[in-house]
C-alpha positions in Angstrom: -18.8 -8.1 -21.1 -22.0 -6.2 -20.9 -22.3 -2.8 -22.6 -22.9 -1.2 -19.2 -19.7 -2.7 -17.7 -17.7 -1.6 -20.8 -19.1 1.9 -20.5 -18.2 2.1 -16.8 -14.6 0.9 -17.6 -14.3 3.6 -20.3 -15.6 6.2 -17.9 -13.1 5.2 -15.2 -10.3 5.5 -17.8 -11.4 8.9 -18.8 -11.6 10.0 -15.1 -8.0 8.8 -14.7 -8.6 6.1 -12.2 -5.8 3.6 -11.7 -5.9 0.1 -13.0 -6.3 -1.4 -9.5 -9.1 1.0 -8.7 -10.9 0.0 -11.9 -10.6 -3.7 -11.0 -11.9 -3.0 -7.5 -14.8 -0.9 -8.7 -15.8 -3.4 -11.5 -15.7 -6.3 -9.0 -17.9 -4.3 -6.5 -20.5 -3.5 -9.1 -20.5 -7.1 -10.3 -21.2 -8.4 -6.8 -24.0 -5.9 -6.4 -25.6 -7.2 -9.7 -25.1 -10.8 -8.5 -26.7 -10.1 -5.2 -30.0 -9.0 -6.8 -29.7 -11.1 -9.9 -30.2 -8.1 -12.3 -28.4 -5.3 -14.0 -27.3 -2.4 -11.8 -29.3 0.0 -13.9 -32.5 -1.7 -12.8 -31.7 -1.6 -9.0 -33.7 1.0 -7.1 -32.4 3.4 -4.4 -34.2 1.4 -1.7 -32.5 -1.8 -2.9 -29.1 0.0 -2.7 -29.9 1.1 0.8 -30.7 -2.5 1.8 -27.6 -3.8 0.2 -25.4 -1.4 2.1 -27.1 -2.4 5.3 -26.5 -6.0 4.4 -22.8 -5.4 4.0 -22.6 -3.7 7.4 -24.9 -5.8 9.5 -24.7 -9.3 7.9 -21.4 -9.5 6.1 -19.7 -7.2 8.6 -17.2 -5.9 6.0 -14.4 -3.6 7.2 -14.7 0.1 6.9 -12.1 0.2 4.1 -14.0 -2.5 2.1 -17.3 -0.7 2.6 -15.8 2.5 1.3 -14.5 0.9 -1.8 -17.9 -0.7 -2.6 -19.7 2.6 -1.8 -17.3 4.6 -4.0 -17.8 2.1 -6.9 -21.6 2.4 -6.6 -21.3 6.2 -6.5 -19.2 6.2 -9.6 -21.5 4.0 -11.5 -24.6 6.0 -10.7 -23.0 9.5 -10.9 -20.9 9.2 -14.0 -22.1 6.2 -16.0 -25.8 6.1 -15.3 -26.0 9.8 -14.6 -28.6 9.3 -11.9 -28.8 11.3 -8.7 -29.5 9.3 -5.6 -29.6 11.4 -2.4 -28.9 8.3 -0.2 -25.5 7.9 -1.8 -24.5 11.4 -0.9 -24.6 10.9 2.9 -24.0 7.1 3.3 -20.7 6.6 5.1 -18.7 3.7 6.5 -18.2 3.5 10.3 -14.9 5.2 11.4 -12.1 2.9 12.3 -9.1 4.1 14.3 -6.7 1.2 14.1 -3.0 1.6 14.6 -0.7 -0.2 12.1 1.5 -3.1 13.1 5.2 -2.1 13.4 8.4 -4.3 13.6 11.3 -3.5 15.8 14.7 -3.1 14.0 15.6 -6.5 15.3 12.5 -8.0 13.9 13.2 -6.4 10.5 16.6 -8.0 10.5 15.3 -11.4 11.5 12.6 -11.3 8.9 14.9 -10.3 6.0 17.4 -12.9 7.0 14.7 -15.5 6.4 14.2 -14.4 2.8 16.5 -16.9 1.0 16.1 -15.9 -2.7 18.5 -12.9 -3.4 16.0 -11.2 -5.8 13.2 -11.2 -3.2 15.5 -10.3 -0.3 16.9 -7.3 -2.3 13.4 -6.1 -3.2 12.0 -6.4 0.4 15.1 -4.8 1.8 14.7 -1.9 -0.5 11.0 -1.5 0.3 12.0 -1.2 4.0 15.1 1.0 3.5 13.2 3.5 1.4 9.8 3.3 2.9 8.1 2.1 -0.3 4.7 0.6 -1.1 4.9 -2.8 -2.6 3.9 -1.7 -6.1 6.6 1.0 -5.9 9.3 -1.3 -4.9 8.9 -4.2 -7.3 8.5 -1.8 -10.2 11.8 0.1 -9.7 13.8 0.6 -12.8 17.6 1.0 -13.1 17.2 4.6 -14.1 15.3 5.4 -10.9 18.5 5.1 -8.9 20.3 8.4 -8.7 23.6 7.4 -7.1 25.1 10.9 -7.4 22.4 12.5 -5.3 21.7 9.3 -3.3 18.0 9.4 -4.1 15.4 7.0 -5.6 12.9 8.4 -8.0 9.5 6.9 -7.3 7.4 7.2 -10.5 3.6 7.0 -10.6 3.1 6.4 -6.9 -0.2 6.5 -5.2 -2.5 9.0 -7.0 0.0 9.0 -9.9 2.4 11.2 -7.9 6.2 11.2 -8.3 8.5 11.8 -5.4 12.2 11.3 -4.4 13.2 9.3 -1.3 16.7 9.1 0.3 18.8 6.1 -0.8 20.9 4.7 2.1 24.5 4.0 1.1 24.3 0.4 2.2 21.2 -0.1 0.1 23.0 1.3 -3.0 25.9 -1.2 -2.4 23.4 -4.0 -2.0 21.5 -3.1 -5.2 24.7 -2.8 -7.2 25.8 -6.3 -6.0 22.4 -7.8 -6.8 22.1 -6.1 -10.2 25.5 -7.4 -11.3 24.0 -10.9 -11.1 21.5 -10.3 -13.8 22.3 -6.9 -15.5 18.7 -6.4 -16.8 18.7 -3.2 -18.8 15.4 -1.9 -17.4 14.2 -3.6 -14.2 16.0 -3.7 -10.9 13.9 -6.8 -9.9 13.0 -8.5 -13.2 10.4 -11.2 -13.4 10.7 -14.7 -14.8 12.1 -14.7 -18.3 10.7 -16.9 -21.1 11.7 -20.5 -20.9 15.3 -21.1 -22.0 16.0 -17.4 -22.1 18.4 -15.3 -19.9 17.1 -13.0 -17.2 17.8 -10.0 -19.4 15.0 -11.0 -21.7 12.3 -10.7 -19.0 9.7 -8.2 -20.1 8.2 -7.5 -16.7 9.2 -6.8 -13.1 8.8 -9.4 -10.4 5.1 -10.0 -9.5 3.6 -8.5 -6.4 2.2 -11.9 -5.3 5.7 -13.4 -5.5 7.0 -10.7 -3.1 4.0 -11.3 -0.8 4.5 -15.0 -0.7 8.2 -14.6 0.1 7.3 -12.1 2.9 4.8 -14.4 4.6 7.1 -17.4 4.3 9.9 -15.4 6.0 7.5 -14.1 8.6 6.5 -17.7 9.5 10.1 -18.9 9.5 11.3 -16.0 11.7 8.8 -16.8 14.4 7.6 -13.2 14.7 4.1 -13.4 16.1 2.6 -10.3 14.5 -0.2 -10.0 11.9 1.9 -8.3 9.3 2.0 -7.7 5.5 4.7 -6.2 3.2 3.2 -2.8 4.0 4.3 -3.3 7.6 7.9 -2.7 6.4 6.8 0.8 5.3 5.1 1.5 8.7 8.3 0.3 10.4 10.5 2.6 8.3 8.4 5.6 9.3 8.3 4.7 12.9 12.1 4.0 13.0 12.8 7.4 11.3 10.7 9.2 13.9 12.4 7.4 16.7 15.7 8.5 15.3 14.6 12.1 15.5 13.7 12.8 11.9 11.2 15.6 11.6 7.7 14.5 10.9 7.4 16.8 7.9 10.4 15.1 6.2 8.8 11.7 6.8 5.6 13.0 5.2 7.5 13.9 2.1 9.3 10.6 1.9 6.1 8.6 2.3 4.3 10.8 -0.3 1.4 11.6 2.1 -0.8 14.5 1.1 -1.6 15.4 4.7 0.6 15.6 7.7 -2.3 14.2 9.8 -1.8 10.9 8.0 1.9 10.7 8.9 1.2 11.8 12.5 -0.3 8.4 13.3 3.3 7.2 13.7 3.8 9.4 16.8 1.5 6.9 18.6 3.9 4.0 17.8 7.3 5.2 18.8 9.1 3.8 21.8 11.2 6.9 22.1 8.1 9.2 22.0 6.3 7.2 24.7 9.5 7.2 26.9 9.8 11.0 26.6 6.2 11.4 27.6 6.4 9.0 30.5 9.5 10.9 31.8 7.6 14.2 31.6 4.6 12.8 33.3 6.8 11.3 36.1 8.4 14.7 36.6 4.9 16.3 37.0 3.9 13.7 39.5 6.9 14.5 41.7 5.4 17.8 42.8 2.4 16.0 44.3 2.7 16.0 48.1 
Protein backbone atom coordinates (compact mmCIF):
# COMPACT_ATOMS: atom_id res chain seq x y z
CA UNK A 1 0.00 0.00 0.00
CA UNK A 2 1.38 3.40 -0.98
CA UNK A 3 1.78 6.12 1.67
CA UNK A 4 -0.76 8.28 -0.19
CA UNK A 5 -3.41 5.55 -0.12
CA UNK A 6 -2.75 4.88 3.56
CA UNK A 7 -3.09 8.58 4.35
CA UNK A 8 -6.37 8.81 2.42
CA UNK A 9 -7.77 5.79 4.28
CA UNK A 10 -6.82 7.36 7.60
CA UNK A 11 -8.38 10.67 6.53
CA UNK A 12 -11.61 8.88 5.61
CA UNK A 13 -11.64 7.16 9.00
CA UNK A 14 -11.17 10.49 10.76
CA UNK A 15 -14.01 12.00 8.71
CA UNK A 16 -16.29 9.15 9.86
CA UNK A 17 -16.91 7.63 6.42
CA UNK A 18 -18.40 4.14 6.46
CA UNK A 19 -16.32 1.12 5.53
CA UNK A 20 -18.22 0.65 2.26
CA UNK A 21 -17.63 4.28 1.31
CA UNK A 22 -13.94 3.90 2.08
CA UNK A 23 -13.74 0.85 -0.18
CA UNK A 24 -15.58 2.63 -3.02
CA UNK A 25 -13.43 5.77 -2.74
CA UNK A 26 -10.18 3.80 -2.61
CA UNK A 27 -11.19 1.80 -5.68
CA UNK A 28 -12.15 4.95 -7.59
CA UNK A 29 -8.82 6.66 -6.88
CA UNK A 30 -6.90 3.49 -7.80
CA UNK A 31 -8.71 3.36 -11.16
CA UNK A 32 -7.81 7.01 -11.78
CA UNK A 33 -4.13 6.28 -11.09
CA UNK A 34 -4.21 3.20 -13.34
CA UNK A 35 -5.81 5.21 -16.15
CA UNK A 36 -2.87 7.64 -16.28
CA UNK A 37 -0.21 5.26 -15.02
CA UNK A 38 0.98 7.60 -12.29
CA UNK A 39 0.27 8.65 -8.72
CA UNK A 40 -2.87 10.81 -8.25
CA UNK A 41 -0.81 13.59 -6.69
CA UNK A 42 0.92 14.02 -10.07
CA UNK A 43 -2.30 14.29 -12.07
CA UNK A 44 -3.18 17.79 -13.27
CA UNK A 45 -6.55 19.51 -13.22
CA UNK A 46 -6.76 19.26 -17.02
CA UNK A 47 -6.13 15.52 -16.82
CA UNK A 48 -8.88 15.19 -14.23
CA UNK A 49 -11.21 17.08 -16.54
CA UNK A 50 -10.43 14.71 -19.41
CA UNK A 51 -10.88 11.68 -17.17
CA UNK A 52 -14.35 12.77 -16.09
CA UNK A 53 -15.32 13.41 -19.71
CA UNK A 54 -13.96 9.97 -20.58
CA UNK A 55 -16.20 8.39 -17.93
CA UNK A 56 -19.27 10.16 -19.30
CA UNK A 57 -18.68 10.05 -23.05
CA UNK A 58 -16.69 6.84 -23.56
CA UNK A 59 -17.42 4.59 -20.59
CA UNK A 60 -21.00 5.90 -20.24
CA UNK A 61 -21.04 5.25 -16.51
CA UNK A 62 -24.31 5.80 -14.67
CA UNK A 63 -24.97 9.01 -12.76
CA UNK A 64 -24.65 7.19 -9.44
CA UNK A 65 -21.28 5.67 -10.39
CA UNK A 66 -20.04 9.02 -11.68
CA UNK A 67 -21.02 10.70 -8.42
CA UNK A 68 -19.13 8.12 -6.36
CA UNK A 69 -15.98 8.59 -8.46
CA UNK A 70 -16.31 12.37 -8.36
CA UNK A 71 -16.82 12.35 -4.59
CA UNK A 72 -13.75 10.14 -4.16
CA UNK A 73 -11.61 12.48 -6.23
CA UNK A 74 -12.93 15.51 -4.37
CA UNK A 75 -12.09 13.88 -1.04
CA UNK A 76 -8.58 13.02 -2.16
CA UNK A 77 -7.73 16.52 -3.36
CA UNK A 78 -9.62 18.46 -0.71
CA UNK A 79 -8.66 16.56 2.44
CA UNK A 80 -5.63 14.40 1.70
CA UNK A 81 -3.70 16.45 -0.86
CA UNK A 82 -5.15 19.77 0.37
CA UNK A 83 -5.31 21.13 -3.16
CA UNK A 84 -8.06 23.44 -4.44
CA UNK A 85 -9.21 22.63 -7.96
CA UNK A 86 -12.02 24.93 -9.18
CA UNK A 87 -13.23 22.37 -11.72
CA UNK A 88 -14.11 19.90 -8.97
CA UNK A 89 -16.42 22.44 -7.34
CA UNK A 90 -18.85 22.63 -10.24
CA UNK A 91 -18.52 19.26 -11.99
CA UNK A 92 -21.75 17.27 -11.66
CA UNK A 93 -23.23 14.05 -13.00
CA UNK A 94 -26.23 14.19 -15.37
CA UNK A 95 -29.51 14.01 -13.48
CA UNK A 96 -31.35 10.70 -13.71
CA UNK A 97 -35.02 10.38 -12.81
CA UNK A 98 -35.58 6.64 -12.77
CA UNK A 99 -38.46 5.06 -10.90
CA UNK A 100 -37.62 1.97 -8.84
CA UNK A 101 -38.92 -1.48 -9.71
CA UNK A 102 -41.72 -2.65 -7.41
CA UNK A 103 -43.24 -6.09 -6.83
CA UNK A 104 -46.95 -6.67 -6.35
CA UNK A 105 -47.94 -8.44 -3.12
CA UNK A 106 -48.54 -11.60 -5.13
CA UNK A 107 -45.06 -11.39 -6.63
CA UNK A 108 -43.52 -10.95 -3.16
CA UNK A 109 -45.30 -14.12 -2.04
CA UNK A 110 -44.17 -16.05 -5.12
CA UNK A 111 -40.59 -14.89 -4.74
CA UNK A 112 -40.27 -15.75 -1.05
CA UNK A 113 -41.89 -19.12 -1.65
CA UNK A 114 -38.98 -19.92 -3.97
CA UNK A 115 -36.36 -19.31 -1.26
CA UNK A 116 -35.83 -22.84 0.02
CA UNK A 117 -33.29 -22.43 2.81
CA UNK A 118 -35.07 -21.36 6.04
CA UNK A 119 -32.34 -18.96 7.15
CA UNK A 120 -32.35 -17.07 3.85
CA UNK A 121 -36.15 -17.07 3.55
CA UNK A 122 -36.46 -15.71 7.10
CA UNK A 123 -33.94 -12.95 6.37
CA UNK A 124 -35.51 -11.89 3.07
CA UNK A 125 -39.01 -12.05 4.59
CA UNK A 126 -37.88 -9.75 7.42
CA UNK A 127 -36.26 -7.35 4.97
CA UNK A 128 -39.60 -7.02 3.17
CA UNK A 129 -41.85 -6.99 6.24
CA UNK A 130 -39.81 -4.23 7.92
CA UNK A 131 -38.64 -2.29 4.85
CA UNK A 132 -34.95 -2.83 5.58
CA UNK A 133 -31.81 -2.35 3.56
CA UNK A 134 -29.87 -5.56 2.97
CA UNK A 135 -27.08 -4.64 5.38
CA UNK A 136 -29.67 -3.77 8.02
CA UNK A 137 -31.50 -7.06 7.64
CA UNK A 138 -28.67 -9.57 7.66
CA UNK A 139 -27.01 -7.87 10.66
CA UNK A 140 -30.02 -7.99 12.96
CA UNK A 141 -29.24 -9.16 16.46
CA UNK A 142 -31.50 -10.95 18.92
CA UNK A 143 -31.55 -7.89 21.18
CA UNK A 144 -32.83 -5.70 18.31
CA UNK A 145 -36.26 -7.33 18.54
CA UNK A 146 -38.53 -5.54 21.02
CA UNK A 147 -41.49 -7.90 21.24
CA UNK A 148 -43.18 -5.87 24.01
CA UNK A 149 -43.41 -2.74 21.86
CA UNK A 150 -43.51 -4.69 18.56
CA UNK A 151 -40.57 -2.76 17.16
CA UNK A 152 -37.25 -3.58 15.54
CA UNK A 153 -34.27 -1.45 16.52
CA UNK A 154 -32.17 -0.70 13.44
CA UNK A 155 -28.68 0.18 14.61
CA UNK A 156 -26.10 2.02 12.51
CA UNK A 157 -28.27 2.32 9.41
CA UNK A 158 -27.36 4.56 6.51
CA UNK A 159 -25.29 7.54 7.66
CA UNK A 160 -24.86 5.71 11.01
CA UNK A 161 -28.44 6.58 12.05
CA UNK A 162 -30.53 4.44 14.39
CA UNK A 163 -34.29 4.09 14.00
CA UNK A 164 -37.22 1.91 15.05
CA UNK A 165 -39.54 0.19 12.58
CA UNK A 166 -42.83 -1.61 13.28
CA UNK A 167 -42.60 -5.39 13.70
CA UNK A 168 -45.57 -7.29 12.21
CA UNK A 169 -47.01 -9.95 14.51
CA UNK A 170 -46.60 -12.65 11.87
CA UNK A 171 -42.95 -11.73 11.38
CA UNK A 172 -42.32 -12.02 15.13
CA UNK A 173 -43.80 -15.53 15.13
CA UNK A 174 -41.69 -16.46 12.11
CA UNK A 175 -38.50 -15.14 13.72
CA UNK A 176 -39.20 -17.01 16.95
CA UNK A 177 -39.75 -20.26 15.07
CA UNK A 178 -36.60 -19.80 13.04
CA UNK A 179 -34.43 -18.70 15.98
CA UNK A 180 -35.49 -21.79 17.94
CA UNK A 181 -33.72 -23.89 15.28
CA UNK A 182 -30.29 -22.43 16.06
CA UNK A 183 -30.56 -20.30 19.25
CA UNK A 184 -27.52 -18.19 18.45
CA UNK A 185 -26.93 -15.81 21.39
CA UNK A 186 -26.20 -12.79 19.19
CA UNK A 187 -27.25 -13.04 15.53
CA UNK A 188 -30.76 -13.62 14.25
CA UNK A 189 -29.27 -14.84 10.97
CA UNK A 190 -25.87 -16.33 11.83
CA UNK A 191 -23.27 -17.10 9.21
CA UNK A 192 -21.51 -20.40 8.67
CA UNK A 193 -19.84 -21.74 11.83
CA UNK A 194 -16.29 -23.18 11.87
CA UNK A 195 -16.07 -26.72 10.50
CA UNK A 196 -17.46 -29.27 12.91
CA UNK A 197 -18.87 -26.63 15.26
CA UNK A 198 -22.54 -25.86 16.06
CA UNK A 199 -24.30 -22.82 14.57
CA UNK A 200 -24.09 -21.08 17.95
CA UNK A 201 -20.33 -20.77 17.47
CA UNK A 202 -20.66 -18.65 14.30
CA UNK A 203 -18.86 -15.37 14.87
CA UNK A 204 -20.52 -13.40 12.05
CA UNK A 205 -23.92 -12.79 10.52
CA UNK A 206 -24.91 -14.31 7.18
CA UNK A 207 -23.02 -12.62 4.33
CA UNK A 208 -24.74 -10.09 2.06
CA UNK A 209 -23.63 -11.97 -1.05
CA UNK A 210 -25.31 -15.13 0.25
CA UNK A 211 -28.61 -13.26 0.58
CA UNK A 212 -28.18 -11.72 -2.88
CA UNK A 213 -27.49 -15.10 -4.47
CA UNK A 214 -30.58 -16.63 -2.84
CA UNK A 215 -32.72 -13.69 -3.99
CA UNK A 216 -31.66 -13.94 -7.63
CA UNK A 217 -32.06 -17.72 -7.65
CA UNK A 218 -35.61 -17.32 -6.29
CA UNK A 219 -36.37 -14.54 -8.78
CA UNK A 220 -35.39 -16.81 -11.65
CA UNK A 221 -37.35 -19.76 -10.28
CA UNK A 222 -40.45 -17.63 -9.65
CA UNK A 223 -40.64 -16.57 -13.30
CA UNK A 224 -41.03 -12.90 -12.37
CA UNK A 225 -39.81 -10.89 -15.35
CA UNK A 226 -38.49 -7.82 -13.57
CA UNK A 227 -34.98 -6.45 -13.19
CA UNK A 228 -34.92 -6.57 -9.40
CA UNK A 229 -32.51 -6.71 -6.47
CA UNK A 230 -32.91 -7.32 -2.75
CA UNK A 231 -33.54 -3.57 -2.43
CA UNK A 232 -36.70 -4.05 -4.54
CA UNK A 233 -38.28 -5.62 -1.44
CA UNK A 234 -37.77 -2.32 0.40
CA UNK A 235 -39.29 -0.36 -2.49
CA UNK A 236 -42.23 -2.77 -2.51
CA UNK A 237 -42.75 -2.41 1.26
CA UNK A 238 -42.95 1.38 0.91
CA UNK A 239 -45.33 1.25 -2.02
CA UNK A 240 -47.60 -1.32 -0.37
CA UNK A 241 -47.80 0.77 2.81
CA UNK A 242 -48.75 3.83 0.77
CA UNK A 243 -51.41 1.85 -1.10
CA UNK A 244 -52.78 0.71 2.27
CA UNK A 245 -53.30 4.35 3.27
CA UNK A 246 -50.30 4.84 5.58
CA UNK A 247 -49.29 8.51 5.80
CA UNK A 248 -46.18 9.35 3.77
CA UNK A 249 -44.53 10.95 6.80
CA UNK A 250 -44.71 7.69 8.75
CA UNK A 251 -43.19 5.82 5.82
CA UNK A 252 -40.38 8.38 5.74
CA UNK A 253 -39.59 7.63 9.39
CA UNK A 254 -39.76 3.86 8.90
CA UNK A 255 -37.38 4.03 5.93
CA UNK A 256 -34.99 6.41 7.66
CA UNK A 257 -35.14 8.99 4.88
CA UNK A 258 -33.75 12.41 5.76
CA UNK A 259 -36.08 14.17 3.32
CA UNK A 260 -39.77 13.62 2.61
CA UNK A 261 -38.99 14.33 -1.05
CA UNK A 262 -37.05 11.05 -1.21
CA UNK A 263 -40.03 9.10 0.11
CA UNK A 264 -42.46 10.93 -2.18
CA UNK A 265 -41.16 9.00 -5.19
CA UNK A 266 -43.41 6.11 -4.12
CA UNK A 267 -46.50 8.19 -4.89
CA UNK A 268 -45.65 7.60 -8.57
CA UNK A 269 -45.75 3.84 -8.10
CA UNK A 270 -49.02 3.13 -6.30
CA UNK A 271 -51.90 1.48 -8.14
CA UNK A 272 -54.33 2.98 -5.62
CA UNK A 273 -52.98 6.47 -6.17
CA UNK A 274 -53.19 6.18 -9.93
CA UNK A 275 -56.73 4.84 -9.66
CA UNK A 276 -57.84 7.75 -7.48
CA UNK A 277 -56.32 10.27 -9.89
CA UNK A 278 -57.90 8.56 -12.88
CA UNK A 279 -61.32 8.67 -11.20
CA UNK A 280 -60.95 12.38 -10.45
CA UNK A 281 -59.84 13.12 -14.01
CA UNK A 282 -62.80 11.18 -15.42
CA UNK A 283 -65.16 13.21 -13.24
CA UNK A 284 -63.66 16.42 -14.56
CA UNK A 285 -64.09 15.21 -18.12
CA UNK A 286 -67.81 14.59 -17.53
CA UNK A 287 -68.53 18.33 -17.53
CA UNK A 288 -67.18 18.73 -21.06
CA UNK A 289 -70.15 19.14 -23.47
